N, C-alpha and C positions, 0 to 999 in steps of 0.2 A: 721519883719526880714529883715536886707538889702541884696540887690540885689548881683547877683554873680561877679560884678566888683570889690567888694571888696576882691575876693579870690587873684587878682594879688597885691594887695596893701598890704596883710597880706603875701604873699608868699614872696616879695621883703625884709620884715622884717625878716622873719623867714629861708628863704633859698635862699637869693638874688643872690649867686654867682652859684646855682646849674643848669644846663643847663636844659631850657625850651622846646626850638624849634631847628630843626634841617632841615635845607633844603640847598641841596648841600654844598657850603662852608660857608654860613650863620650860626652862631650857636650864638643863643641869651640865655642869662641868665635869671632867673626871675627878676632881677633888671633892666636889659636892657629893657626887654619886658613890663614893668611896666612902666618904664618912656616914652618909644615910645607911649604906650595905652594913657597914661596922655595928651601926646603931641596932639595926634589925637583928644582926647575927647575936649581940649581946642580951637583947630581948628573948631570942630563942633559948640561949644558955641559962637566963634567969629563969625561965620557965620550965626549965628541967628537961628539955628535949637534948639528945645526945645522938652521936654519928650512927646513921643507919635508921633513924626515925623518919616516917612519911608525914610530908606537910602536902596538903592539896590547895590548888586555887582554881576559882571559878570567876572569871573578869574577862572584862573586853581589853584590847590592848591597852595598856599603860605602863608608866615607869615604874609602879610598883611591882609589877611582873618582872622586870628585870632585876630590880632591887632583890627580889624573893631569890630568883636564879643564882645571884652571887651570893647572898647570905647563907643560901643553903650550902653552896659550893665551900664557903670558907669554913663550914664547921662539919661539914659531912652529912648534912640531911639529905634525904632523897624526896624529891618533888613528885608530884602527881597532878599533872595539869588536867584538867576538867573540861569537857567539851560542853559549852553552854546551849548548843543545839539539841543536845539530849535530854530525854525526859527524866524527870527526878529518879524514878526506878532504874533506869539505866545508869546514872550518875550513883545511885546508893548501891549498885552492884559493884562498880569501880572503887568507891570507897571502901566497902566491906573486903573485896579480894585484895585490895592493897595493905589494909589495915590502918587507913590514915586514922589519926587522932586529932589532927590541927587542920583549920580550913581558914583561908582568906579568900574573901569574895566581894565582888562589886555589890553596892547597895541595891541595885536594881535586881539582884537575884537573890534578895532577902526571904521573898517567898518561898522559893525552892530551898533554900538552906532551913528553913523553918520545918519544912517536911522529913528532913532527916532527923529531927529529935524524936520523931514518931515511930521510927524504924529501929527496932529490938536488936537488928544485927549489926548496927553501927555504934562506935565507940568514941564519938566526937567530944574531946575534953576542951578545945580552945578555938573560938570563933574572932576573926578579926576583920572588920568591914572597912571595905575601900569607898571613899568618897562619900561618906553619909553615915547614918546610924542605923542600927539594927538590934533588936532584941537580944540581950545576952550576948554580946558580942562588944569587942574592945574596938576603939577606932584606931586606925592605921597610924595616923600622926601622933597620936596619944602613945602608942606602942613604942614608935622611934624616940619619943621624947624621954622615955625610960631607958634608953641605952647610952653606951659611950662611944666616941668617935675612935678610941683607941682599938688596934687590931685584935680581934679574938684570939683567945688560946683555946685549944681542946685537949682532953686527955689522950686523945687519941691522933695520930698524925693522919692527915688527909692527902690522899696522893691521886694521881691519874687512875689509879686501880678503883677507886672508891665508887660505889654506886651513886648516880647524881639524879637520874630521871626515869621514872616508869612511864612510859610512852604507850599508852592504850591503842591498840589497832582500830581501825574504823568500826570494826563489828560487822561488815556487810555480810558475812556468813558465820552464824553462831554468836556466841559470846565473844566480846572483845578478850584479847590477850595483852599483856603488859610486857613491852620489849624494856628490858632493863638497860639504859645506857649510862656507862661509866663517864667520869669526867674527862678520861682518856679519849671516849668516843668523840665529844665534843672539839678536844685539842686538835685530833688528826683531821676532822672534818675541815676546822679552821685552818689548819696547814695546807691541806689538799687544794682548797679554794684560792688561799691567798698566792700560793705558787702558780695556779692554772690562771688566775684573772689578775693578778697583779695589784691586789687590794693596797691600799696606801691611806696614810691618816687625813689625806686631804678629801677623801671619798666621802660621800652623803649617800645614804642608802634609805630608802622608803619602803617600810614596813606595812604592808596591807594584809598579808596572811594573818590569820589568829593565832596566838602564842598557844593555844592548847594543841597545836599541830606542830610536828618538829620542823616543818619548813618555816613557821614563825620565828623559831628560835634559832635554827642552823643557817637560815637563808635570809639574809645574812647578819642576823643581829650578832651573835656571838663573835664571827669572824672580824667583824667591824669594831667590837669594842676589843679584841685582841690586838690589832693593828694600832689602835687609837682613835679610828674613825668617828662620823657621827651618824646615829640612826634617829630618822624620823619618824614616829609612831602615829599611824592612823588607828583612831580607836576601833573602827571596823570599815570595811569597804564601801565606799560610795563613789561611782565613777566620776563624777563631776568634782569632788572634792579631791579624789587622787590625783586627776590631772591638775588641778590648781598648786596641789603641793609639790606635783613634779616641778613644775614651773617657778612657784616662788621660793621654793627651798632649794634651788638648783642642785636637784637631786643627779647624781653620777651612777648611781647603780639602782636598777630596779628587778626583782623578781616576783613573778606571780604564777599561778595556774592559767590555763587555757581558759577557762570560763571568764576570768578577770580580762584578758585580752581582748575577748569577744564583746563585753559589757563597754569596754573604753572605746573600741572601735565604732560603736553603734551611738556613742555619745556625741552631741552637736559640738562640743569642745575639741574633740580629737583632731589631731595634726600633729605636725613636726614641732610646734612652738613648745607644748609641754616637754619634750623630750631633748630640746636643743642642747641642754648640757649634759645629757645621759648618754655616758659611753659603752652601758652594758646594759641591754634589756634581754632578759631570759624567763623562759618557761619551763615549767616542770610540774610534777604531781599528778599529770594526767597526760593521755596521748595528745600531742600538738597537731592539729590537722595541718598538712601543708599547704593547703589553700590559705589559710591565716598567715603563714609564714609569708606569703607571695601579696596577700594584702598590705601587711606592714610595709613590705619593701617598697610597694607602690607607693605609700606614704612618705618614704624616706628614711624608715626605721629598721634597723636590721634587729630581727626576733631569733634569739639563739634557742636551742634546745638543751635542757640538761636532763638527767635522770637520776632519780633517789628513791629512798623508803625510809620509813619510819625506822626500821631494823638498822640501818646503816647511817643514822645521824645526820643528814640523810644522803649526802652526796656520794654518788657513784661513777657517773661519767657526764662530760660535756661536750658538745661539738663547738670546734673554734668558729670565731666570728668571721672569719674569712671563707669558712665551708657553710655558713648557715643557710645560704640560699641554695647552692649549688648541691649540697646534701641534705636537703631539707627532708626529713622524716628520719634521719639518723640520730641517736644520742651521742655520737661520735665515741671517744675511748675512755677507758676507766682514767681516773685522776691517778695521780704518782704514787701514793701509798694506798691504792685499791688493785686488787688482782681481780679479773674477770674472765670467764670463759665460757663457751657453749657447749652444752654435753648433752650426750644421752642418758637412758635410764640407768647406766651401769658407771656413770661418771666419765664417759671416755668422750674426748673432744670430737664434735662432728665436723664432716668437711666444710669449708668456706661456703657460704650461700644456702646451706642447709638449716633448718630450723632445730633447735633444742632447747634445753632449759639455761638460763643465765645464772650461773653461779658466782659468788664472790667471795673473797676474803681480803681481811686487813684489819689494822687497828680501831677503825671508826665502826666496825661491825658489833652488835649489841653482845652483852655477856650472855644473856640467857631470857627466857620468858619467866616473868615472874610466877614461882609457884606452879609452873608446867614443866616438870621434868621431861614427860612424854612428848609434849609439842617441842620443846628444846631439841630433843635426842632426833625427832624427826625433820626438825629444819636443817640440821647439820648434817655433813658427811664429813667426818674429820673435823678440820678448819674451814671446810668450804660450805657456805650459806647459800641455801636453796631460796632464790628469790621469788620463785612461782611465776616469772615470766619467762615467756617462749621468745626467743631470740634468734637473729643469725648475725654474722660477721662478714663483711664483704673483703675483696683482695686488699684492701687499704688497712684492714684492720679495724675498721668502724662497724659499730654495733648498731642494729636495728631492733627495736622491740616490735615483735609481732602481734603479740597479745598477752593478756593474761593467761595461765596455763588452764584455771578454772573457766574461763569464758569461751575457751574452743570449743567449738562442737563439731562432730562427724556426721556429715550428709553422704549417704551413699558409700561409706567407706573412705571418704575424702576429709581430710582436716579442714575446716573453716575457721579462720581467725577473722573475728569480727571488724577489729581496727581496720583490716585493709578494706572492708566493703564500707565502713563508715567515712573513711577518708575519699573514697570514690563518689559516695553520695554528697558529701560535703562539698564537693566541687560545684555543685548546681547552686546559681547565685539565690535562689529564693529559699534555701535550707538554712535555720539558723542553728540548729542543733539535731544530733541524730545518734541512736544508738541501736546496735543491731544485736539481737539475742537469738540462741537456737531454740526451736519448740518442736515438739514430738510430731512424727509423721509416719503414718502406717508404712508407706512405701519406701522412704529413704530414712528413716530411723530419726533424725532431725533434719529440719530445714530452718532457714534464715527467716527472721520476722524483722523487719526496719520500723523502728519508733521515732517519728519524725516530727520536729516543731520547726514551723514556717516563721519566715520575718514577717513583720507586721503588714508589709505590702505584698507578700508572696503568695501564689496561687499555684498549686501543683495538685495532680491527682496520683493515685497509685500506679497507672499504668505509665505515666511519663517518667516516674522514678525507675521503675523495672525496666522500662525501653533503654533508658540512658544507660544502663549497667550492661546489658547483653554485649555490646561490642568491647567492653573493657575489661570485662571479669568472664573467668571460665563459667560454664553453666551452672555447676553445683555452688558456686559463690553466690550467686545472685538470690536474693532473697524472693520467697514465694509469696509474702503478703506486706504490706505497710498499713500501719497504723497512725494518726495524727493526733498529737497532744500540744497542749499550750506550751508546755516547757517540761524538760527532763526532770527527774528527781535526783538531787545531788548531796553528797554528805559537805561537811563543812571545809574539805580540802579540795572541793571543786570536782570529783570523781563521780561519775554517774552511778547511780544504786541499780545495777543491772538486777539484782534479787528482786527488788521491788516490781521492776518491768515484768520480772519472768511471773510473778505472782498475779500481776494485773492483766497481762497478755499472754496467757499460757498457750 
């Protein structure tokens, strides 16, 4: 089956005049978008790039990234999204590990890109700057002017099996690994979501997640362009601007991480008005506090929960809208073309409501970890992928993520899952953010330590937090200490960096 680059080719014929992308004053129809993509693909071929060659991008959300995604898809290039929050040394590792020779970058990152020239482990031959000028780089619009509107032809056929994206994991432990996602991974992610949520060409999706993260690509940018809908791109998240765009662009679909929903809730403009056209509001990418679901419900907004990961392109499960409040805390059931099981260390299913590891399989799951055969072998048991998440399944078949396997700690011989404790602490109205980590203890082996950030007007002391938990949690689950911080360290996907907290509060 042909690759996903064909989506735009067909969309130009089927609905060429329909709005595809919106960013500020820029509004591109499907016809305009496809022609720009073709010109970029032609430049790639003229520059000598061939299927399998790697091309990186370092940029804030913009239409140019979408064009890169589809130009690469049409001729079989492999994209390497770069996290602009990383240090130049960390970026250099990704470029070296992936063997990237071509980079597109936002003009604001010119200084970072210049440091790559001094790194002897890198071999960057081609540089293209977006939205400005940079030394030794071609300008993006000039690159497009050298190409042709005609559909590109490549010597090798591009199919759904063709590698398309190397999505490097967050690297919260050790060096990041590159999950190789084929074009088929994105196709099946789109099909799963379209069937589950009824996406339509009349839908309008607001993208706030950064496009160096799989959430920014698969939730719901590519599925929207598959069905011929419209994507509104926000350069980077700003709560006030997000609420304005939701209202003014009549957004119907909105996906974000819990941290974004927290920031929106605290903004003065928050309320039902910005969400009046939005039929689906969904959170994923990190544990969603049950109390946050209730706070949105009180404001008249149904906040649904989904679950995914980079290695699954990313969607795995969703909780239906009619169960969002009743079963808050659940991620629902696996999507149609995804299989999910909760198993023990022998890959045997555990009884209902018992905790085991979530394993998945399906055509949306990554091909491999780039140049990491041992890590790939460790991640799979046959065709079952080990998620690294501890979960349980209830009598209805709905899944609950208990915690990351690596975040669980053992206190006095009992397993403690920090997410459960965090949810309990988060119910205190003064708490803005909380993370629980395990720390060494001579008597119990490990005990919990809660790291808490309070709301601006909030006042709490350690004893009040601990006392509030004693009637709600087993004694071994109650943390032995609390430390207060201004805010929790997070990566660009909104996940709390617990490794940083463990180092800071041992």
